[in-house]
MARKOL-728555 format. One record per residue (C-alpha): y, z negated, x negated; residue in three letters. Coordinates in steps of 0.25 Angstrom, whole numbers, padded with zeros to 4 digits, always signed. Each point is the difference from the previous one (the first is absolute). Layout:
YZXALA/...
***
This chain:
+0472-0291-0408MET/-0007-0009-0010ASN/-0013+0007-0007GLU/-0012-0005+0002ALA/-0005-0010-0009VAL/-0015-0006+0000SER/-0001-0014-0003VAL/-0012-0009-0003VAL/+0004-0016+0001LEU/-0009-0009-0007VAL/+0003-0017+0002ASP/-0012-0011+0003ASP/+0010-0004+0010HIS/-0005+0006+0016THR/+0013-0002+0005LEU/+0009+0004-0010VAL/-0010+0012+0000ARG/+0003+0004+0015ASP/+0013-0005-0001MET/+0004+0011-0009LEU/-0010+0010+0006HIS/+0007+0000+0013GLU/+0014+0002-0004ARG/-0005+0010-0012LEU/-0007+0009+0012THR/+0015-0002+0009ARG/+0009+0006-0011GLU/-0009+0011+0000GLY/-0009-0002-0013ILE/-0015+0001+0000GLU/-0009-0011-0003VAL/-0012+0006-0005VAL/-0008-0012-0005GLY/+0002-0016-0001LEU/-0007-0008-0009ALA/-0001-0013-0005ALA/-0003-0002-0013SER/+0002+0009-0013GLY/-0014+0007+0000GLU/+0003+0004+0014GLN/+0014+0005-0005ALA/-0007+0008-0011VAL/-0010+0005+0009GLU/+0010+0004+0011LEU/+0008+0007-0009ALA/-0010+0007-0006SER/-0005+0007+0012ALA/+0013+0001+0009ALA/+0010+0003-0012ARG/+0013-0006+0007PRO/+0014+0004-0004ASP/+0002-0015-0002VAL/-0009-0013-0002VAL/+0006-0012+0006VAL/-0006-0013-0008LEU/-0001-0015+0000ASP/+0002-0007-0012ILE/-0008-0013+0002ASP/-0014+0005+0005MET/-0016-0005-0004PRO/-0009+0008-0008GLY/+0007+0012-0007LEU/+0014-0005-0005SER/+0011+0010+0007ALA/+0005+0004-0014PHE/-0014+0005-0004GLU/-0001+0006+0013ALA/+0014+0008-0001ALA/-0006+0005-0013ARG/-0013+0006+0005ALA/+0009+0004+0015VAL/+0007+0010-0009ARG/-0011+0004-0010LYS/-0008+0006+0011ALA/+0013+0004+0010SER/+0011+0004-0012PRO/+0011+0005+0011GLU/-0002-0014+0007THR/+0011-0011-0002ARG/-0001-0014+0000VAL/+0010-0010+0007ILE/-0005-0013-0003PHE/+0003-0011+0011LEU/+0001-0017-0003SER/+0004-0013+0005ALA/+0003-0004-0016PHE/+0010+0008-0010VAL/-0006-0005-0012HIS/+0003+0006-0014ASP/-0015+0001-0001ARG/-0003+0009+0011TYR/+0015+0007-0002ILE/-0006+0003-0016ASP/-0015+0004+0007GLN/+0006+0010+0013ALA/+0008+0007-0011LEU/-0011+0002-0010GLY/-0009+0005+0013ALA/+0010+0011-0001GLU/+0005-0005+0016ALA/+0011+0007+0008SER/+0004-0014+0004GLY/-0001-0014+0003TYR/+0006-0006+0013LEU/-0001-0015+0005THR/-0006-0003+0012LYS/+0014-0007+0005SER/+0004+0015+0003GLU/+0001+0006+0013SER/-0009+0010+0006PRO/+0010+0008+0001GLU/+0004+0000-0017ALA/-0016+0003-0002ILE/+0002+0013+0008VAL/+0012+0004-0007LYS/-0007-0003-0016ALA/-0013+0007+0004ILE/+0009+0013+0004ARG/+0008-0003-0013LYS/-0012-0001-0007VAL/-0006+0013+0006HIS/+0011+0007-0004GLY/+0000-0002-0014GLY/+0008-0012-0001ALA/-0002-0016-0005MET/+0000-0010+0010SER/+0003-0015-0003TYR/+0005-0013+0007SER/+0014-0007-0005LEU/-0010-0012-0005ALA/-0008+0009-0007VAL/+0012+0010-0007LEU/+0007-0013-0004ASP/-0010-0001-0009ARG/-0002+0013-0006ILE/+0008+0010-0007VAL/-0002+0016+0003VAL/+0005+0009-0009ASP/-0004+0014-0005LYS/-0011-0007-0007GLY/-0006-0005+0014GLY/+0000-0014+0005ALA/-0003-0012-0006ARG/+0000-0016+0000LEU/+0016-0003-0003ALA/-0005-0012-0010ASN/-0006+0005-0013GLY/-0004-0014-0004SER/-0014-0001-0009LYS/-0006-0011+0007SER/-0014-0003-0002LYS/-0003+0006+0013SER/+0007+0013-0003ARG/-0009+0002-0011THR/-0011+0002+0008LEU/-0006+0014+0005THR/-0001+0004+0013GLU/-0016+0001-0001ARG/+0002-0016-0005GLU/+0008-0001+0011TRP/-0009+0005+0012GLU/-0010-0010-0008VAL/+0006-0011+0002LEU/+0004+0003+0014GLY/-0016+0001+0003TYR/-0004-0013-0008VAL/+0013-0008+0008ALA/-0007+0004+0013LYS/-0013-0007-0006GLY/-0008+0014+0000MET/-0015+0000-0008PRO/+0003+0008-0012GLN/-0011+0011+0004LYS/+0010+0001+0013GLN/+0011+0003-0008VAL/-0007+0010-0011ALA/-0005+0008+0013ARG/+0013+0001+0008LEU/+0008+0005-0014MET/-0012+0007-0002GLY/-0005-0005-0016VAL/-0008-0008-0004SER/-0002-0017+0001VAL/+0002+0000-0017LYS/+0013+0009+0001THR/+0006-0011+0010VAL/-0005-0010-0008GLN/+0008+0006-0009HIS/+0014+0001+0006HIS/-0004-0016+0005VAL/+0000-0003-0015MET/+0013+0009-0002HIS/+0005-0007+0009LEU/+0000-0013-0003MET/+0002+0002-0014GLU/+0014+0005+0004LYS/+0003-0010+0010LEU/-0007-0012-0008GLU/-0008-0005+0011ILE/-0014-0004+0000HIS/-0006+0003+0012ASP/-0001+0006+0014ARG/+0006-0011+0007VAL/+0016-0001-0008GLU/-0004+0015+0003LEU/+0001+0000+0013ALA/+0010-0010-0001HIS/+0009+0009-0009TYR/+0000+0011+0010ALA/+0004-0008+0011ILE/+0011-0004-0010ARG/+0004+0015-0001GLU/-0001+0003+0014GLY/-0011+0011-0003LEU/-0008-0008+0012ILE/+0005-0011+0009GLU/-0005-0015+0000ALA/
***
């Protein structure tokens, strides 16, 4: 008999949430919360302390990677699986940086997602084949196979978070509120981004983020 597993599902697409909810329930996995944003995910995880949070990457508001770190801080025993329609090195790098236990593509079957949840709950890691093709897993953990030092590779995790928000057109006050920092700190991050990437305005930053696959056009 499979061990009981509690899960919070986070996706801003109702159809995806409902489909996974129905399938997981049918498989004997307890869905203790449904959320449509990173903020809701953190709130639910703090209250329910689930075994696993399945977290969509591309959502409005708080970034999925920032949400994952907040979930882990609020509930250290909770393990996070990222779910995305896209497989970009930048997404993978940030997922690994957020100590995710898995990264699955939305092309996976519901059966594969169920297996991944149980695998991660058991203490293992779970990645889609498309992700495994881009990473190296050894005694030191998982990391991107491509260790090149392009301009994008010089950015810190915080700078990538800010870039994502700016590229979505968020005002700096909103970015500061989401990140829990001052507007001045956000302005400093934006300035450092422009210096490192040799970009001179926010429109160029948005175009760069789209090219890098950080957000979709």
